All heavy atoms as an XYZ file, in Angstrom:
654
protein
N     -97.439    -89.142    -69.571
C     -97.822    -89.808    -68.354
C     -96.622    -89.961    -67.419
O     -96.752    -89.804    -66.212
C     -98.390    -91.189    -68.672
C     -99.767    -91.187    -69.271
S    -100.372    -92.835    -69.697
C    -100.761    -93.471    -68.086
N     -95.485    -90.294    -68.035
C     -94.290    -90.555    -67.269
C     -93.738    -89.290    -66.628
O     -93.216    -89.347    -65.531
C     -93.239    -91.172    -68.194
C     -92.189    -91.960    -67.523
C     -91.352    -92.703    -68.592
O     -91.432    -92.453    -69.777
N     -90.573    -93.641    -68.134
N     -93.903    -88.185    -67.315
C     -93.311    -86.930    -66.840
C     -94.285    -86.052    -66.054
O     -93.837    -85.153    -65.346
C     -92.757    -86.141    -68.036
C     -91.635    -86.880    -68.743
O     -90.961    -87.680    -68.084
O     -91.455    -86.647    -69.940
N     -95.589    -86.270    -66.206
C     -96.544    -85.397    -65.534
C     -97.452    -86.130    -64.561
O     -97.513    -85.792    -63.384
C     -97.384    -84.634    -66.556
O     -98.041    -85.580    -67.414
C     -96.552    -83.720    -67.402
N     -98.146    -87.117    -65.057
C     -99.180    -87.798    -64.243
C     -98.577    -88.555    -63.082
O     -98.977    -88.378    -61.918
C    -100.034    -88.741    -65.117
C    -101.019    -89.515    -64.260
C    -100.762    -87.963    -66.184
N     -97.575    -89.389    -63.381
C     -96.982    -90.223    -62.333
C     -96.329    -89.390    -61.217
O     -96.578    -89.680    -60.032
C     -95.984    -91.227    -62.946
C     -95.510    -92.354    -62.042
C     -96.679    -93.164    -61.498
C     -94.541    -93.248    -62.786
N     -95.508    -88.384    -61.540
C     -94.953    -87.584    -60.446
C     -96.011    -86.889    -59.591
O     -95.858    -86.784    -58.377
C     -94.079    -86.570    -61.158
C     -93.727    -87.209    -62.451
C     -94.919    -88.035    -62.816
N     -97.089    -86.438    -60.231
C     -98.165    -85.788    -59.451
C     -98.842    -86.763    -58.517
O     -99.125    -86.448    -57.352
C     -99.207    -85.170    -60.405
C     -98.753    -83.936    -61.085
C     -99.813    -83.372    -61.987
C     -99.328    -82.160    -62.744
N    -100.330    -81.626    -63.670
N     -99.073    -87.980    -58.994
C     -99.681    -89.019    -58.135
C     -98.763    -89.358    -56.968
O     -99.227    -89.492    -55.838
C     -99.990    -90.277    -58.926
C    -101.177    -90.212    -59.900
C    -101.226    -91.471    -60.743
C    -102.464    -90.002    -59.121
N     -97.489    -89.497    -57.258
C     -96.543    -89.823    -56.162
C     -96.447    -88.691    -55.148
O     -96.348    -88.937    -53.963
C     -95.167    -90.170    -56.762
C     -95.161    -91.497    -57.441
C     -93.782    -91.875    -57.957
C     -93.819    -93.262    -58.590
N     -92.495    -93.717    -59.017
N     -96.464    -87.446    -55.620
C     -96.446    -86.295    -54.714
C     -97.713    -86.285    -53.867
O     -97.674    -86.027    -52.666
C     -96.278    -85.001    -55.485
C     -96.199    -83.778    -54.602
C     -95.007    -83.824    -53.672
O     -93.913    -84.186    -54.085
N     -95.188    -83.438    -52.431
N     -98.817    -86.543    -54.503
C    -100.106    -86.566    -53.771
C    -100.069    -87.684    -52.728
O    -100.550    -87.481    -51.607
C    -101.250    -86.785    -54.758
C    -102.607    -86.596    -54.195
C    -103.706    -86.758    -55.249
O    -103.424    -86.981    -56.425
N    -104.952    -86.622    -54.814
N     -99.501    -88.817    -53.086
C     -99.388    -89.917    -52.141
C     -98.506    -89.532    -50.941
O     -98.842    -89.788    -49.793
C     -98.794    -91.154    -52.831
C     -98.603    -92.349    -51.916
C     -99.681    -93.175    -51.609
C     -97.380    -92.625    -51.371
C     -99.520    -94.251    -50.761
C     -97.205    -93.714    -50.535
C     -98.270    -94.533    -50.223
N     -97.376    -88.861    -51.237
C     -96.466    -88.413    -50.190
C     -97.125    -87.396    -49.260
O     -96.828    -87.337    -48.059
C     -95.183    -87.851    -50.775
C     -94.322    -88.914    -51.424
O     -94.504    -90.132    -51.104
O     -93.446    -88.561    -52.243
N     -98.006    -86.571    -49.827
C     -98.658    -85.522    -49.040
C     -99.816    -86.053    -48.217
O    -100.321    -85.383    -47.317
C     -99.159    -84.407    -49.956
C     -98.002    -83.643    -50.585
O     -96.879    -83.729    -50.092
O     -98.269    -82.939    -51.593
N    -100.280    -87.249    -48.531
C    -101.416    -87.843    -47.825
C    -100.902    -88.585    -46.589
O    -100.445    -89.697    -46.676
C    -102.189    -88.804    -48.744
O    -102.544    -88.123    -49.931
C    -103.438    -89.347    -48.053
N    -100.999    -87.898    -45.472
C    -100.498    -88.462    -44.210
C    -101.589    -88.388    -43.149
O    -102.497    -87.597    -43.250
C     -99.264    -87.690    -43.742
C     -98.113    -87.776    -44.705
C     -96.935    -86.969    -44.228
C     -95.834    -87.026    -45.273
N     -94.741    -86.164    -44.960
N    -101.461    -89.233    -42.198
C    -102.414    -89.198    -41.105
C    -103.096    -90.556    -40.905
O    -103.079    -91.419    -41.775
N    -103.637    -90.704    -39.755
C    -104.257    -91.956    -39.334
C    -105.503    -92.258    -40.178
O    -105.754    -93.405    -40.536
C    -104.655    -91.910    -37.840
C    -103.400    -91.736    -37.005
C    -105.420    -93.132    -37.435
C    -103.704    -91.464    -35.536
N    -106.260    -91.232    -40.535
C    -107.546    -91.444    -41.193
C    -107.431    -91.374    -42.724
O    -108.444    -91.314    -43.395
C    -108.545    -90.393    -40.698
C    -108.758    -90.457    -39.243
C    -108.229    -89.457    -38.399
C    -109.466    -91.506    -38.655
C    -108.423    -89.518    -37.037
C    -109.647    -91.558    -37.283
C    -109.114    -90.567    -36.466
N    -106.243    -91.454    -43.250
C    -106.052    -91.359    -44.693
C    -105.725    -92.697    -45.337
O    -105.256    -92.765    -46.451
C    -104.917    -90.358    -45.008
C    -105.129    -88.973    -44.486
C    -106.156    -88.244    -45.324
C    -106.268    -86.802    -44.815
N    -107.014    -85.983    -45.715
N    -105.982    -93.794    -44.623
C    -105.650    -95.128    -45.137
C    -106.325    -95.456    -46.433
O    -105.683    -95.992    -47.355
N    -107.619    -95.207    -46.535
C    -108.340    -95.521    -47.765
C    -107.840    -94.690    -48.934
O    -107.688    -95.171    -50.049
C    -109.851    -95.276    -47.593
C    -110.523    -96.314    -46.726
C    -111.995    -96.058    -46.644
C    -112.668    -97.071    -45.747
N    -114.118    -96.845    -45.648
N    -107.578    -93.426    -48.667
C    -107.078    -92.547    -49.714
C    -105.702    -92.969    -50.190
O    -105.415    -92.995    -51.382
C    -107.040    -91.091    -49.186
C    -106.760    -90.079    -50.236
C    -106.849    -88.646    -49.702
O    -107.412    -88.432    -48.608
O    -106.324    -87.762    -50.391
N    -104.846    -93.350    -49.248
C    -103.502    -93.825    -49.608
C    -103.570    -95.116    -50.410
O    -102.850    -95.307    -51.387
C    -102.626    -94.041    -48.359
C    -102.191    -92.732    -47.700
C    -101.373    -92.946    -46.444
N    -100.120    -93.635    -46.670
C     -98.985    -93.055    -47.061
N     -98.976    -91.770    -47.292
N     -97.889    -93.750    -47.217
N    -104.498    -96.005    -50.028
C    -104.651    -97.254    -50.761
C    -105.131    -96.984    -52.188
O    -104.625    -97.589    -53.155
C    -105.640    -98.176    -50.037
C    -105.820    -99.534    -50.715
C    -106.759   -100.420    -49.963
C    -106.866   -101.747    -50.696
N    -107.843   -102.643    -50.070
N    -106.093    -96.079    -52.351
C    -106.585    -95.735    -53.661
C    -105.486    -95.101    -54.514
O    -105.351    -95.434    -55.713
C    -107.753    -94.768    -53.561
N    -104.673    -94.247    -53.914
C    -103.551    -93.645    -54.640
C    -102.514    -94.673    -55.042
O    -101.976    -94.637    -56.138
C    -102.915    -92.526    -53.823
C    -103.681    -91.220    -53.741
C    -103.083    -90.290    -52.690
C    -103.705    -90.554    -55.113
N    -102.263    -95.623    -54.145
C    -101.309    -96.704    -54.458
C    -101.787    -97.508    -55.665
O    -100.996    -97.805    -56.581
C    -101.129    -97.631    -53.237
O    -100.643    -96.860    -52.122
C    -100.162    -98.754    -53.528
N    -103.053    -97.838    -55.679
C    -103.619    -98.589    -56.806
C    -103.553    -97.764    -58.093
O    -103.232    -98.307    -59.174
C    -105.041    -99.009    -56.508
C    -105.142   -100.069    -55.420
C    -106.562   -100.344    -54.966
O    -107.500    -99.682    -55.474
O    -106.743   -101.224    -54.105
N    -103.824    -96.486    -57.997
C    -103.785    -95.630    -59.179
C    -102.353    -95.501    -59.698
O    -102.135    -95.516    -60.910
C    -104.362    -94.263    -58.843
C    -104.616    -93.405    -60.040
C    -105.382    -92.119    -59.696
O    -105.646    -91.872    -58.528
N    -105.704    -91.341    -60.682
N    -101.397    -95.387    -58.803
C     -99.978    -95.335    -59.199
C     -99.567    -96.623    -59.904
O     -98.908    -96.604    -60.948
C     -99.084    -95.044    -57.979
C     -99.259    -93.609    -57.507
C     -97.604    -95.334    -58.295
C     -98.613    -93.312    -56.180
N    -100.012    -97.753    -59.371
C     -99.675    -99.053    -59.998
C    -100.296    -99.167    -61.383
O     -99.661    -99.638    -62.308
C    -100.121   -100.208    -59.093
C     -99.256   -100.340    -57.848
C     -99.836   -101.361    -56.887
O    -100.986   -101.811    -56.990
N     -99.018   -101.761    -55.903
N    -101.556    -98.715    -61.529
C    -102.205    -98.764    -62.838
C    -101.490    -97.883    -63.829
O    -101.312    -98.246    -64.997
C    -103.682    -98.355    -62.715
C    -104.583    -99.407    -62.146
C    -106.057    -99.061    -62.332
N    -106.434    -97.768    -61.815
C    -106.851    -97.496    -60.592
N    -106.936    -98.499    -59.697
N    -107.162    -96.275    -60.238
N    -101.075    -96.703    -63.369
C    -100.375    -95.772    -64.263
C     -99.029    -96.326    -64.673
O     -98.655    -96.238    -65.855
C    -100.186    -94.405    -63.551
O    -101.477    -93.903    -63.152
C     -99.530    -93.406    -64.472
N     -98.288    -96.923    -63.734
C     -96.995    -97.527    -64.059
C     -97.171    -98.671    -65.060
O     -96.356    -98.833    -65.989
C     -96.298    -98.010    -62.812
C     -95.769    -96.872    -61.935
C     -95.202    -97.321    -60.615
O     -95.534    -98.447    -60.158
O     -94.402    -96.550    -60.031
N     -98.221    -99.458    -64.887
C     -98.478   -100.573    -65.804
C     -98.824   -100.026    -67.192
O     -98.337   -100.578    -68.207
C     -99.650   -101.418    -65.261
C     -99.935   -102.643    -66.090
C    -101.063   -103.462    -65.507
C    -101.367   -104.661    -66.362
N    -102.494   -105.457    -65.858
N     -99.622    -98.990    -67.269
C     -99.991    -98.405    -68.548
C     -98.758    -97.838    -69.262
O     -98.606    -98.015    -70.492
C    -101.031    -97.298    -68.388
N     -97.870    -97.206    -68.514
C     -96.647    -96.681    -69.090
C     -95.789    -97.811    -69.646
O     -95.278    -97.733    -70.770
C     -95.867    -95.844    -68.050
C     -96.606    -94.535    -67.738
C     -94.453    -95.538    -68.543
C     -96.065    -93.770    -66.562
N     -95.643    -98.872    -68.871
C     -94.839   -100.030    -69.310
C     -95.411   -100.641    -70.573
O     -94.676   -100.988    -71.508
C     -94.745   -101.046    -68.197
N     -96.743   -100.772    -70.648
C     -97.365   -101.349    -71.838
C     -97.136   -100.474    -73.055
O     -96.827   -100.999    -74.147
C     -98.876   -101.502    -71.598
C     -99.217   -102.624    -70.642
C    -100.706   -102.680    -70.291
O    -101.460   -101.809    -70.760
O    -101.079   -103.590    -69.544
N     -97.225    -99.173    -72.894
C     -97.010    -98.271    -74.018
C     -95.567    -98.292    -74.483
O     -95.280    -98.243    -75.689
C     -97.449    -96.854    -73.665
C     -98.946    -96.730    -73.533
C     -99.391    -95.366    -73.156
C    -100.872    -95.412    -72.902
N    -101.600    -94.281    -73.347
N     -94.646    -98.378    -73.539
C     -93.224    -98.444    -73.910
C     -92.906    -99.756    -74.615
O     -92.057    -99.793    -75.515
C     -92.345    -98.279    -72.675
C     -92.287    -96.868    -72.060
C     -91.489    -96.857    -70.770
C     -91.704    -95.876    -73.072
N     -93.583   -100.833    -74.227
C     -93.362   -102.115    -74.893
C     -93.880   -102.107    -76.324
O     -93.335   -102.763    -77.209
C     -94.064   -103.262    -74.113
C     -93.335   -103.601    -72.817
O     -92.168   -103.203    -72.677
O     -93.957   -104.262    -71.971
N     -94.952   -101.350    -76.570
C     -95.557   -101.293    -77.914
C     -94.817   -100.373    -78.844
O     -94.968   -100.478    -80.055
C     -97.019   -100.833    -77.813
C     -97.924   -101.864    -77.163
C     -99.340   -101.344    -77.083
C    -100.238   -102.346    -76.360
N    -101.591   -101.839    -76.245
N     -94.012    -99.464    -78.318
C     -93.342    -98.462    -79.164
C     -92.520    -99.061    -80.283
O     -92.645    -98.645    -81.440
C     -92.529    -97.518    -78.294
C     -91.937    -96.305    -78.978
C     -93.033    -95.451    -79.581
C     -91.109    -95.496    -77.987
N     -91.624   -100.021    -80.023
C     -90.846   -100.602    -81.129
C     -91.726   -101.258    -82.201
O     -91.403   -101.206    -83.377
C     -89.948   -101.633    -80.450
C     -89.854   -101.198    -79.027
C     -91.175   -100.550    -78.749
N     -92.813   -101.863    -81.783
C     -93.730   -102.489    -82.753
C     -94.376   -101.467    -83.658
O     -94.562   -101.720    -84.858
C     -94.782   -103.310    -82.024
C     -94.213   -104.478    -81.242
O     -93.114   -104.944    -81.623
O     -94.836   -104.891    -80.257
N     -94.698   -100.312    -83.117
C     -95.318    -99.264    -83.909
C     -94.334    -98.792    -84.989
O     -94.698    -98.631    -86.155
C     -95.725    -98.070    -83.023
C     -96.136    -96.870    -83.837
C     -96.862    -98.486    -82.084
N     -93.082    -98.653    -84.608
C     -92.086    -98.234    -85.592
C     -91.874    -99.264    -86.662
O     -91.756    -98.944    -87.852
C     -90.747    -97.936    -84.890
C     -90.741    -96.719    -83.941
C     -89.406    -96.606    -83.226
C     -91.070    -95.450    -84.700
N     -91.862   -100.541    -86.275
C     -91.678   -101.617    -87.257
C     -92.853   -101.679    -88.214
O     -92.692   -101.947    -89.412
C     -91.443   -102.942    -86.571
C     -90.074   -103.029    -85.933
C     -89.839   -104.341    -85.264
C     -88.444   -104.333    -84.626
N     -88.153   -105.497    -83.872
N     -94.063   -101.437    -87.707
C     -95.242   -101.433    -88.566
C     -95.148   -100.328    -89.618
O     -95.705   -100.470    -90.711
C     -96.508   -101.262    -87.727
C     -96.877   -102.474    -86.896
C     -98.030   -102.189    -85.946
O     -98.632   -101.089    -86.008
O     -98.339   -103.080    -85.141
N     -94.511    -99.228    -89.246
C     -94.365    -98.120    -90.181
C     -93.162    -98.243    -91.091
O     -92.854    -97.333    -91.856
C     -94.297    -96.781    -89.406
C     -95.629    -96.410    -88.799
O     -96.662    -96.909    -89.284
O     -95.659    -95.622    -87.847
N     -92.433    -99.372    -90.978
C     -91.343    -99.634    -91.905
C     -89.964    -99.265    -91.404
O     -89.003    -99.321    -92.184
N     -89.807    -98.916    -90.152
C     -88.497    -98.593    -89.606
C     -87.952    -99.817    -88.900
O     -88.628   -100.394    -88.062
C     -88.573    -97.410    -88.641
C     -89.060    -96.141    -89.286
C     -90.386    -95.730    -89.150
C     -88.207    -95.373    -90.045
C     -90.825    -94.570    -89.766
C     -88.647    -94.213    -90.671
C     -89.957    -93.820    -90.519
O     -90.395    -92.682    -91.116
N     -86.694   -100.191    -89.179
C     -86.127   -101.395    -88.524
C     -85.857   -101.213    -87.044
O     -85.922   -102.137    -86.270
C     -84.840   -101.659    -89.286
C     -84.473   -100.348    -89.894
C     -85.768    -99.622    -90.135
N     -85.567    -99.936    -86.648
C     -85.294    -99.685    -85.228
C     -85.518    -98.196    -84.927
O     -85.814    -97.393    -85.829
C     -83.882   -100.090    -84.857
C     -82.833    -99.488    -85.766
O     -83.004    -98.363    -86.225
N     -81.782   -100.222    -86.036
N     -85.344    -97.814    -83.693
C     -85.573    -96.435    -83.282
C     -84.556    -95.496    -83.931
O     -84.893    -94.377    -84.287
C     -85.542    -96.338    -81.727
C     -85.665    -94.891    -81.278
C     -86.634    -97.182    -81.121
N     -83.323    -95.953    -84.057
C     -82.275    -95.109    -84.646
C     -82.618    -94.717    -86.077
O     -82.407    -93.579    -86.498
C     -80.914    -95.820    -84.595
C     -80.328    -95.923    -83.221
C     -80.921    -97.086    -82.405
O     -81.553    -97.960    -82.949
N     -80.732    -97.038    -81.100
N     -83.145    -95.635    -86.850
C     -83.537    -95.341    -88.232
C     -84.668    -94.310    -88.249
O     -84.664    -93.376    -89.079
C     -83.962    -96.594    -88.970
N     -85.621    -94.463    -87.373
C     -86.719    -93.502    -87.285
C     -86.190    -92.136    -86.896
O     -86.559    -91.110    -87.510
C     -87.751    -93.951    -86.258
C     -88.734    -92.862    -85.937
C     -89.768    -92.554    -86.802
C     -88.627    -92.159    -84.746
C     -90.668    -91.542    -86.514
C     -89.512    -91.124    -84.444
C     -90.537    -90.836    -85.335
N     -85.288    -92.067    -85.910
C     -84.783    -90.778    -85.454
C     -83.973    -90.105    -86.540
O     -84.021    -88.866    -86.712
C     -83.939    -90.967    -84.184
C     -84.778    -91.269    -82.957
S     -86.114    -90.112    -82.627
C     -85.203    -88.593    -82.289
N     -83.217    -90.866    -87.347
C     -82.466    -90.290    -88.448
C     -83.410    -89.636    -89.458
O     -83.197    -88.502    -89.908
C     -81.599    -91.347    -89.118
N     -84.475    -90.341    -89.807
C     -85.467    -89.793    -90.754
C     -86.161    -88.595    -90.161
O     -86.400    -87.576    -90.826
C     -86.496    -90.904    -91.084
O     -85.825    -92.044    -91.593
C     -87.517    -90.403    -92.090
N     -86.478    -88.656    -88.877
C     -87.139    -87.553    -88.191
C     -86.262    -86.315    -88.181
O     -86.747    -85.201    -88.458
C     -87.507    -87.962    -86.761
C     -88.139    -86.852    -85.972
C     -89.475    -86.535    -86.140
C     -87.400    -86.078    -85.077
C     -90.088    -85.507    -85.430
C     -87.980    -85.060    -84.362
C     -89.321    -84.772    -84.536
O     -89.893    -83.750    -83.847
N     -84.978    -86.460    -87.899
C     -84.072    -85.318    -87.877
C     -83.934    -84.673    -89.262
O     -83.851    -83.455    -89.378
C     -82.702    -85.756    -87.332
C     -82.757    -85.967    -85.830
C     -81.365    -86.201    -85.229
N     -81.512    -86.584    -83.830
C     -81.358    -87.807    -83.380
N     -81.047    -88.798    -84.207
N     -81.527    -88.068    -82.100
N     -83.897    -85.513    -90.318
C     -83.822    -84.980    -91.660
C     -85.099    -84.161    -91.981
O     -85.019    -83.048    -92.523
C     -83.689    -86.098    -92.700
C     -82.336    -86.734    -92.712
C     -82.302    -87.883    -93.720
C     -81.011    -88.673    -93.622
N     -81.017    -89.847    -94.514
N     -86.237    -84.697    -91.613
C     -87.496    -84.009    -91.860
C     -87.573    -82.725    -91.030
O     -88.043    -81.672    -91.528
C     -88.674    -84.909    -91.519
N     -87.081    -82.766    -89.828
C     -87.085    -81.584    -88.960
C     -86.218    -80.482    -89.582
O     -86.597    -79.310    -89.564
C     -86.572    -81.988    -87.579
C     -86.736    -80.971    -86.506
C     -86.304    -81.490    -85.155
O     -85.284    -82.189    -85.060
O     -87.015    -81.175    -84.181
N     -85.055    -80.854    -90.129
C     -84.196    -79.866    -90.768
C     -84.877    -79.243    -91.977
O     -84.771    -78.019    -92.206
C     -82.879    -80.529    -91.169
N     -85.584    -80.044    -92.755
C     -86.302    -79.521    -93.923
C     -87.383    -78.539    -93.477
O     -87.541    -77.465    -94.071
C     -86.907    -80.685    -94.765
C     -87.863    -80.159    -95.808
C     -85.808    -81.518    -95.379
N     -88.110    -78.880    -92.432
C     -89.159    -77.976    -91.943
C     -88.559    -76.673    -91.432
O     -89.097    -75.586    -91.693
C     -90.007    -78.672    -90.852
C     -90.940    -77.712    -90.144
C     -90.794    -79.825    -91.463
N     -87.471    -76.749    -90.695
C     -86.815    -75.543    -90.191
C     -86.347    -74.668    -91.326
O     -86.508    -73.426    -91.278
C     -85.637    -75.919    -89.281
C     -86.064    -76.466    -87.950
C     -84.880    -76.933    -87.075
O     -83.727    -76.624    -87.443
O     -85.139    -77.567    -86.056
N     -85.763    -75.263    -92.382
C     -85.332    -74.477    -93.514
C     -86.507    -73.833    -94.230
O     -86.455    -72.661    -94.609
C     -84.555    -75.378    -94.518
C     -84.002    -74.618    -95.695
C     -83.008    -73.566    -95.287
O     -82.140    -73.805    -94.459
N     -83.100    -72.374    -95.887
N     -87.601    -74.556    -94.346
C     -88.837    -74.018    -94.960
C     -89.321    -72.801    -94.150
O     -89.680    -71.780    -94.715
C     -89.898    -75.093    -95.034
C     -91.237    -74.541    -95.460
C     -91.507    -74.274    -96.783
C     -92.240    -74.294    -94.517
C     -92.743    -73.775    -97.202
C     -93.461    -73.800    -94.910
C     -93.708    -73.526    -96.235
O     -94.918    -73.014    -96.628
N     -89.329    -72.939    -92.834
C     -89.800    -71.832    -91.989
C     -88.901    -70.604    -92.108
O     -89.359    -69.482    -92.116
C     -89.928    -72.277    -90.537
C     -91.111    -73.180    -90.322
O     -92.113    -73.103    -91.035
N     -91.041    -74.044    -89.322
N     -87.585    -70.837    -92.203
C     -86.642    -69.711    -92.385
C     -86.869    -69.054    -93.739
O     -86.900    -67.803    -93.831
C     -85.202    -70.192    -92.266
C     -84.749    -70.459    -90.844
C     -83.233    -70.623    -90.756
N     -82.790    -71.840    -91.459
C     -82.639    -73.026    -90.898
N     -82.925    -73.202    -89.625
N     -82.212    -74.068    -91.591
N     -87.059    -69.852    -94.760
C     -87.328    -69.288    -96.121
C     -88.648    -68.538    -96.134
O     -88.751    -67.469    -96.777
C     -87.335    -70.385    -97.167
C     -85.971    -71.029    -97.387
O     -84.960    -70.446    -96.926
O     -85.936    -72.120    -97.981
N     -89.620    -69.048    -95.451
C     -90.942    -68.408    -95.389
C     -90.843    -67.058    -94.678
O     -91.463    -66.086    -95.090
C     -91.933    -69.316    -94.709
C     -93.386    -68.929    -94.716
C     -93.906    -68.855    -96.161
C     -94.231    -69.896    -93.911
N     -90.076    -67.038    -93.604
C     -89.928    -65.787    -92.841
C     -89.171    -64.749    -93.644
O     -89.454    -63.523    -93.516
C     -89.193    -66.058    -91.543
N     -88.224    -65.191    -94.464
C     -87.449    -64.242    -95.279
C     -88.314    -63.786    -96.415
O     -88.504    -62.706    -96.766
C     -86.186    -64.922    -95.827
């Protein structure tokens, strides 16, 4: 949402110009605000999700993730060989 939806909405808002586009601009403004709020809520929940899964912080999760990623890459190399 942060990398695709929000920039598209903002670009669409910037492209909406003219005297008769007031309602459309207002609707886009509201949609941008809703999207920003949804992003903020999801970012706030992210640490809680990790804690529920047993990770004390994001760094611990990322360390485990990187180890698992290395194992998967090695498996794929062995499979290809």
